[in-house]
N, C-alpha and C positions, 0 to 999 in steps of 0.2 A: 837818800835822795838819788844817789847814783843808780840804784836799781830802778827807781821810777823813771828816770831819764832814759835808761837803756830799754825799759819796757815800752815807753812811749815811742821811741825810735823803731822798735820792733813792730809795734802796731801800725805805725806809718808805713813801714816797709810792706807789711802784709796787705794793708788796704790799698796802697798804690800799685801793688802787683795785680790787683783785680780791676784796675782802671780808674781809681780815684784821681781826679785832676790835681796836679801839683801847682797849677797856675793860680789857684785861689790864694788870696792874701793870708787868710787864717792858717792855711796849711803851711805856707812858708814861714810864718811867724812862729808856729809851734815847732817846726823843724829847727829854726834858729835858736829858739829858747832851749830846746833839748841839747843842742850842740854847745851852747854857751854854758849851760848847767854842767855838762860833762867836763868842759874845759876848766870851769871853776873848781869842780871836784878834783880834777887832776892836780891843779895848783895847790889846793888845800891838803891833799894827801902827800905832796912833795915829789910827785913824779916830775922828772926833768929830762929833757932831751931836745933834739932838734925839732921834732914834729909835735911835741907836747907843750902844754901851756906852761908859762913861766911868769915870774913877777916882772912888772914893767917899772922902769924909772919914770916917775910921774912928777911933774913940776907945775906950778901955776901957769907958766907960759904954754905948756902943752895942753893943760886943761882949757885955757882960753881958746886956743886954736881948735881943739876938738869941739868945743861948744859952738864956735863960729861955723865950723864945717857942718855940724848938726843942724844949726838954724838955717844955713843955706840949703841943705838937702831937704829940710821940711818945706821951705819956701818953694823949691823946685817941684816937690811932690804935690803941693797944693795947686800950683799953676797947671801941672800936667793933669791933675784930677779935674780941675775946672774945665780945661779944654776937652777932656774926654767926655765929661758930662754934657757939654754943649754939642759935641759931635754926635753923641748918642741921641740927644733930643732931636736934632735935625734929621738924622737918619730914620728915627722912629716916626717923626711927623711925615717924612716923605713916603714911608711904607704905608702909613694909614691913608694918606692921600691917594696913593696908587691903588690900594684896595677899594677905596670909595669910588674912584674912577672906573675900575674894573667892574664893580657891582652895578654900575648904571646900565651896562649892557651895550652902550655905544660910546666909548671913551673918546672917539674922534669927532664927536658932535661939537660944532663951533661954540656952543654955550659953555663948554668945559675948557675953553682955551686958557683962561686965567689960571685954572687949577693945574693944567698941564705945565704952564709956564712956572708956577710956584714949585711944582715937583721937580722940574729940570734945574731950578736954582738951588733947591734944598740938598739934592744929592751931592753935588761937588763941594758944597760948604761943609757937609758932614764927613767927607772923606779926608784923611790926613794929607 
């Protein structure tokens, strides 16, 4: 398994050196999974040291605190995801409306005043 994790990290290194974006969630998750697997392998093999993985003293109180922190982080992530999706929807709607107005050939025509007003309201709502 250690060889698989090291090979996966090498593949990520090669792919990222040619421009693959690290901002993608799956890439970050794979990187974290590989590092976690290597740390578990170090612990299983008995490597010890200041910068290497080691056994933790784990108690039910620590487990409850970790579970509470995990639930809080998931809740925050869901809230941020919902806000990001809402902002993206508003910005996409504003872009479509702007393209529609531009395609008319005369976007300053008074008959498009309501559409221009909607556009001007959607853009600030979609920005953070």
